[in-house]
C-alpha positions as CSV (number, residue, x, y, z in Angstrom):
1,M,-43.5,64.2,-28.8
2,K,-44.8,65.8,-25.5
3,K,-47.6,63.6,-25.3
4,I,-45.7,60.6,-25.5
5,L,-43.5,61.8,-22.8
6,F,-46.3,62.6,-20.7
7,I,-47.7,59.0,-20.9
8,G,-43.7,57.7,-19.7
9,V,-43.7,59.4,-16.8
10,I,-47.4,57.8,-16.0
11,F,-46.0,54.7,-16.5
12,V,-43.2,55.0,-14.3
13,I,-45.4,56.3,-11.6
14,F,-48.0,53.6,-11.8
15,T,-45.5,50.9,-11.6
16,A,-43.3,52.3,-8.5
17,M,-46.6,52.3,-6.5
18,L,-47.1,48.8,-7.9
19,A,-43.8,47.9,-6.4
20,A,-44.2,49.1,-3.1
21,D,-47.4,46.7,-2.3
22,E,-46.1,44.2,-0.4
23,R,-46.1,40.6,-2.4
24,G,-48.4,37.7,-1.5
25,L,-47.5,34.4,-0.7
26,T,-47.1,31.5,-2.9
27,T,-48.6,29.2,-0.5
28,K,-51.3,28.6,1.7
29,E,-51.3,30.3,5.0
30,L,-50.0,28.3,7.9
31,K,-53.1,27.5,10.5
32,P,-52.2,28.5,14.4
33,A,-51.0,25.9,16.6
34,I,-54.0,23.9,18.0
35,E,-54.2,24.4,21.7
36,G,-53.5,21.0,24.5
37,Y,-50.9,19.7,22.6
38,G,-47.3,18.8,23.8
39,G,-46.3,18.3,27.2
40,V,-43.8,15.3,28.8
41,A,-44.7,11.8,27.2
42,S,-45.4,9.6,30.4
43,E,-42.9,6.9,31.3
44,Y,-43.7,3.6,30.2
45,I,-43.2,0.5,32.6
46,P,-42.8,-2.9,31.0
47,S,-44.6,-5.7,32.7
48,Q,-42.4,-8.0,35.0
49,I,-41.6,-11.7,34.1
50,D,-41.1,-14.1,37.0
51,R,-38.2,-16.0,35.9
52,T,-38.1,-17.9,39.9
53,G,-37.0,-21.3,38.9
54,T,-36.1,-20.8,35.6
55,R,-32.7,-20.7,36.1
56,P,-30.6,-24.2,34.6
57,E,-28.8,-25.8,37.6
58,Y,-24.9,-25.1,37.2
59,L,-23.1,-27.9,35.1
60,N,-20.0,-29.4,37.0
61,R,-18.0,-30.1,33.6
62,D,-14.9,-31.6,35.8
63,T,-16.6,-35.0,35.5
64,W,-16.5,-34.6,32.0
65,S,-14.7,-37.0,29.3
66,A,-13.8,-35.8,26.2
67,V,-15.3,-38.2,23.3
68,D,-13.1,-36.9,20.6
69,S,-11.0,-33.6,19.3
70,I,-10.1,-32.2,16.3
71,Y,-6.8,-29.8,15.7
72,F,-5.6,-28.2,12.3
73,D,-3.4,-25.2,11.3
74,T,-3.5,-24.5,8.1
75,Y,-3.9,-21.6,5.2
76,I,-7.3,-21.7,2.8
77,S,-7.0,-20.4,0.0
78,A,-9.5,-18.6,-2.2
79,Y,-12.9,-21.1,-2.6
80,S,-11.9,-23.6,-0.3
81,Y,-13.3,-24.6,3.1
82,L,-12.2,-26.4,6.0
83,G,-14.4,-27.4,9.4
84,A,-15.4,-30.0,11.6
85,K,-18.2,-32.1,11.1
86,F,-20.2,-34.2,14.4
87,N,-21.7,-37.2,13.8
88,S,-24.4,-37.5,15.9
89,T,-24.3,-41.5,16.0
90,D,-20.7,-42.1,17.7
91,G,-20.0,-38.6,18.9
92,T,-17.1,-38.0,17.1
93,L,-16.0,-34.9,14.7
94,D,-14.8,-35.3,10.7
95,Y,-12.7,-32.9,8.5
96,V,-14.8,-31.4,5.9
97,S,-12.9,-29.5,3.3
98,N,-12.5,-29.3,0.2
99,L,-8.9,-28.2,0.0
100,L,-6.1,-29.9,-2.7
101,T,-4.5,-32.9,-1.1
102,L,-0.7,-33.9,-0.2
103,S,0.8,-36.5,-1.9
104,P,2.4,-39.3,0.4
105,E,5.9,-37.9,-0.1
106,S,4.6,-34.4,1.0
107,Q,3.3,-35.9,4.3
108,Q,6.6,-37.4,5.1
109,A,8.1,-34.4,4.6
110,V,5.6,-31.8,6.8
111,E,6.3,-34.2,9.4
112,K,9.7,-34.4,9.1
113,S,10.3,-30.4,9.1
114,P,9.9,-27.9,11.9
115,A,6.6,-27.6,13.2
116,W,6.9,-23.8,12.9
117,I,7.2,-24.2,9.2
118,R,4.9,-27.1,8.6
119,T,2.2,-24.9,8.0
120,A,3.5,-23.1,5.3
121,L,5.5,-25.9,3.7
122,E,1.7,-27.7,3.3
123,N,0.1,-25.0,2.0
124,T,2.9,-24.6,-1.1
125,L,3.4,-28.0,-1.3
126,R,-0.8,-28.7,-1.8
127,Q,-0.7,-26.2,-4.9
128,L,2.0,-28.2,-6.9
129,T,1.1,-30.9,-9.4
130,S,1.7,-34.5,-7.7
131,T,4.9,-34.6,-10.2
132,N,6.5,-31.2,-8.5
133,Q,5.1,-32.5,-5.2
134,Q,7.4,-35.5,-5.4
135,K,10.3,-33.8,-6.7
136,W,10.3,-30.8,-3.9
137,A,9.2,-33.2,-1.2
138,G,12.0,-34.9,-1.7
139,V,14.9,-33.1,-1.8
140,I,13.1,-32.5,1.8
141,N,13.3,-36.0,2.9
142,D,16.4,-36.6,1.6
143,A,18.2,-34.0,3.5
144,V,20.2,-34.4,6.4
145,D,20.9,-32.3,9.8
146,P,21.7,-30.2,9.8
147,Y,20.8,-29.2,6.7
148,I,16.6,-30.2,6.9
149,D,15.4,-26.9,8.1
150,E,17.2,-24.7,6.1
151,I,16.0,-25.9,3.0
152,A,12.1,-27.0,4.4
153,F,12.3,-23.2,5.0
154,S,13.2,-22.1,1.2
155,V,10.7,-24.4,-0.4
156,A,8.1,-23.1,1.6
157,N,8.7,-19.0,1.3
158,S,9.6,-19.7,-2.6
159,S,6.8,-19.3,-5.1
160,V,4.5,-22.0,-6.6
161,E,5.3,-20.8,-10.3
162,Y,8.9,-20.6,-9.8
163,L,8.9,-24.4,-7.9
164,S,7.1,-25.2,-11.1
165,S,9.1,-23.7,-13.7
166,P,11.7,-25.5,-15.5
167,Y,14.4,-23.4,-13.9
168,A,13.6,-24.3,-10.4
169,Y,16.8,-27.1,-9.5
170,T,16.6,-28.8,-5.9
171,E,20.4,-28.3,-6.1
172,I,19.8,-24.9,-5.7
173,F,18.3,-25.6,-2.3
174,E,21.0,-28.4,-1.4
175,Q,23.9,-26.4,-2.2
176,N,22.3,-23.3,-0.3
177,A,22.2,-25.1,2.7
178,F,25.7,-26.7,2.3
179,Y,27.5,-23.4,2.1
180,I,25.8,-21.8,4.6
181,Y,27.4,-24.5,7.4
182,E,30.6,-24.7,5.3
183,I,31.6,-20.4,4.8
184,D,30.4,-20.2,8.5
185,N,33.8,-22.2,9.3
186,D,35.5,-19.2,7.8
187,L,34.0,-16.0,9.4
188,S,35.3,-15.6,13.0
189,Y,32.4,-12.9,13.7
190,V,29.2,-15.1,13.5
191,E,28.3,-18.7,14.4
192,I,25.1,-20.9,13.4
193,I,23.5,-22.3,16.5
194,D,21.5,-25.4,15.7
195,Y,19.0,-26.0,18.7
196,G,17.8,-29.4,18.9
197,H,17.5,-32.3,15.9
198,S,14.8,-34.0,13.5
199,Y,14.6,-37.1,15.3
200,T,14.0,-35.6,19.7
201,D,12.4,-32.2,18.5
202,E,10.0,-31.0,16.5
203,D,10.4,-27.1,17.4
204,Y,14.0,-27.6,16.1
205,Y,15.9,-24.7,14.1
206,S,18.9,-22.9,13.6
207,T,20.0,-19.1,14.2
208,T,23.2,-17.5,14.1
209,R,25.2,-15.5,17.2
210,Y,27.4,-12.6,16.2
211,W,30.5,-11.3,18.1
212,K,30.6,-7.4,18.0
213,E,34.2,-5.9,18.8
214,D,34.5,-3.5,21.7
215,A,36.1,0.2,21.6
216,E,39.8,-1.5,21.5
217,G,39.0,-3.4,18.5
218,N,39.4,-7.3,20.2
219,L,36.5,-9.6,21.2
220,S,37.7,-10.5,24.4
221,G,36.3,-9.3,27.5
222,S,32.4,-8.3,27.6
223,I,30.9,-10.0,24.2
224,N,27.6,-8.6,23.0
225,Q,25.1,-11.4,21.2
226,C,22.2,-11.6,19.0
227,H,20.4,-14.4,18.8
228,L,17.9,-14.1,15.3
229,H,14.3,-15.6,15.1
230,P,14.4,-18.6,13.1
231,T,12.5,-17.4,10.0
232,Q,15.2,-15.0,9.5
233,N,17.5,-16.8,7.9
234,V,19.8,-17.0,5.0
235,L,18.1,-17.1,1.8
236,I,19.0,-18.2,-1.3
237,N,20.9,-16.7,-4.2
238,L,19.0,-14.1,-5.9
239,Y,19.4,-13.6,-10.0
240,G,17.0,-10.9,-10.9
241,S,13.6,-12.5,-8.9
242,M,14.5,-16.2,-9.8
243,Q,16.4,-17.9,-7.7
244,N,20.0,-19.1,-9.6
245,I,23.6,-19.6,-9.3
246,L,25.9,-17.3,-10.4
247,D,28.9,-17.5,-12.1
248,A,31.3,-16.0,-10.0
249,V,33.4,-14.7,-13.3
250,A,30.5,-13.9,-15.7
251,N,27.9,-13.0,-13.7
252,I,25.3,-15.0,-15.4
253,P,23.7,-18.2,-14.3
254,I,24.9,-21.6,-14.6
255,S,22.3,-23.9,-16.4
256,L,22.4,-26.8,-13.9
257,Q,20.7,-30.1,-15.4
258,P,19.2,-32.9,-13.5
259,Q,21.4,-35.6,-12.3
260,H,20.7,-39.3,-13.6
261,D,22.1,-42.1,-11.9
């Protein structure tokens, strides 16, 4: 027993002596820095190029005359392109595009509509089939002042899915525009103001003017008026997320059938 205890004491002392030694590195020692390296790099001065006489003379374009020009303002859908091509033979420009085309009726409807809505209307009609283009372009072409811009605005801002559905009727758009003016006659605090006409001004539009009562509750004296932007129009009746005409009593959509002569 004493022998085992003696061996254990010697082992502990020997282990402590080894732990006190400095442990060695697992990598090679770094070499001392080499003298002569370091300092500031010399400044690099690039060689100078003599450009005397190489500048082109100033071109006076005031005397030039335009040979051709091209203008377009349209929406470009995904996977479509629109651009211009220069013909070197005669110096003219041509359209280059794979956009869907408009039917003659749709082109007529776009030209009849106000200039500020043509781009949106063209984009909507272009995505319709030829049959639906004829249908919705027809309701614009058949309209007269002052209802044209209201109908064109409603068509341009309706979804292609709705205009292509069997639930979309042109009568909704026609009656909506008609009743805007009809109801305006019964409202004393608001008045529809039409600026321009379809046959005299491309920028014609309709807006509203409101009267605000003063502190005494009358409209005399100072009148506060505000004009809305032409895009802030009265929209057609909404039933859920679909335009439709409602039965005022039963609060259900009225089924409209296309009218035939």
